[in-house]
C-alpha positions, 0 to 999 in steps of 0.5 A, spaced: 238 291 767 239 298 766 241 304 770 239 311 770 245 315 767 244 320 772 245 318 780 247 310 777 241 306 780 237 301 776 231 302 773 227 297 770 226 299 764 228 306 760 222 307 757 215 306 755 212 305 746 205 306 746 206 306 739 211 305 734 215 311 734 212 314 740 214 312 747 215 316 754 221 316 757 221 312 764 223 317 770 228 315 776 225 313 783 231 315 786 234 322 783 227 323 779 229 326 772 230 321 766 232 315 767 237 315 760 236 321 756 240 319 751 234 314 748 232 320 744 238 324 742 242 323 736 249 320 734 252 327 734 249 329 741 253 322 744 259 324 741 260 332 744 258 328 750 263 323 750 268 329 748 266 333 755 267 327 759 260 327 762 259 320 765 252 320 765 254 318 757 258 312 759 252 310 763 249 309 757 253 307 752 257 300 758 251 299 761 244 301 757 247 301 750 250 295 749 247 288 748 249 283 754 255 279 753 258 273 758 264 274 754 269 276 749 266 284 746 261 286 741 263 286 733 261 294 734 266 296 738 270 290 735 270 294 729 272 300 731 278 297 735 280 294 729 280 301 727 283 305 733 289 300 732 290 302 724 289 309 727 295 307 731 300 304 726 299 310 721 300 315 727 307 311 728 309 310 720 308 317 719 313 320 724 319 315 723 318 317 716 318 324 716 322 324 723 327 319 720 328 319 714 335 316 716 335 310 720 335 303 717 328 302 718 326 306 713 330 302 708 326 296 708 320 293 704 314 297 705 310 292 707 315 289 712 315 297 715 307 297 715 308 289 718 312 291 723 309 297 726 302 294 726 305 288 730 308 293 735 301 297 735 296 290 737 303 288 741 301 294 746 293 294 745 293 287 748 299 288 754 294 294 755 288 292 756 291 286 760 295 290 765 289 294 766 285 288 767 290 286 772 290 291 776 282 292 776 283 284 778 287 287 784 282 291 786 276 288 786 277 282 789 273 283 794 267 288 792 264 283 787 261 277 786 261 276 779 264 280 774 265 282 768 271 283 764 270 284 758 267 290 759 273 293 761 275 292 754 270 295 751 270 300 756 277 302 754 275 301 747 269 306 745 273 311 751 279 311 746 274 314 740 279 320 741 284 317 737 279 317 731 280 324 731 287 323 728 283 322 721 283 329 719 291 328 718 288 323 713 283 328 710 288 335 710 294 335 706 299 340 711 306 339 714 305 334 720 312 338 723 307 343 724 301 340 726 304 334 731 302 338 737 294 334 735 298 327 736 299 331 743 291 333 745 289 327 743 293 322 747 291 327 753 283 326 750 284 318 751 288 318 756 281 322 761 277 318 756 279 312 759 279 315 766 273 317 766 269 310 763 274 306 768 271 311 773 264 310 772 264 302 770 267 300 776 264 306 780 270 309 784 274 315 785 278 318 780 285 317 784 284 309 783 282 309 776 288 314 774 292 308 778 289 303 774 290 306 767 297 308 769 299 301 770 295 298 764 300 304 762 306 301 764 305 295 762 306 297 755 311 301 756 316 295 758 313 291 753 314 296 748 320 296 750 322 288 750 319 288 743 324 294 740 330 292 744 329 285 741 326 285 733 332 292 732 334 296 738 336 302 733 329 305 733 328 304 740 328 312 743 326 312 735 319 310 737 319 312 745 319 319 742 312 317 738 
């Protein structure tokens, strides 16, 4: 059932269509505002509100925009997830080549470097998702009779949209050392967006959402350290700084 993006109350429908292209947005009976104003907004407005971390836009995306699924993630969300992993690979690979030119890893064939970092990024993605799901399961153990964990994954993928900003590093030509601050800003945007999405979806406070995200990040770092120690200990401190 769709919900009001303003107050989160359930509504029977989001709009009434009188004719093709002629719709009337539904008013929420609880807050008296439009149930979902984003129905008439284009992607640019939605993207800006995502950058501004507005809870309304995440209610729109997670409850009203996504097609209901009992399991798995939607094809568009899956494509976005793959794209985000590839961005992670690019950033790790680029910074290794620029900052750490003398480590043995750089002397390996190019495709081996790429496969190594790709596997590491996939591992980080899976462990982070698993860690967040585990933390959520401990929190909501007695709160919901039925809970769809696949929506946790979709919420985290959608709210990690900030990594797309790093496409500027591909389009523009500049010294990576001078603009490394962009990566730090993107990481902060992704973290706070994940926090907002989890808060909205679970309808909990920011402190509890922060604890859930930190638990997932902690497992991700441990998995990263373990993987690098097992495969190539000389890269441990190098990749931990990325």
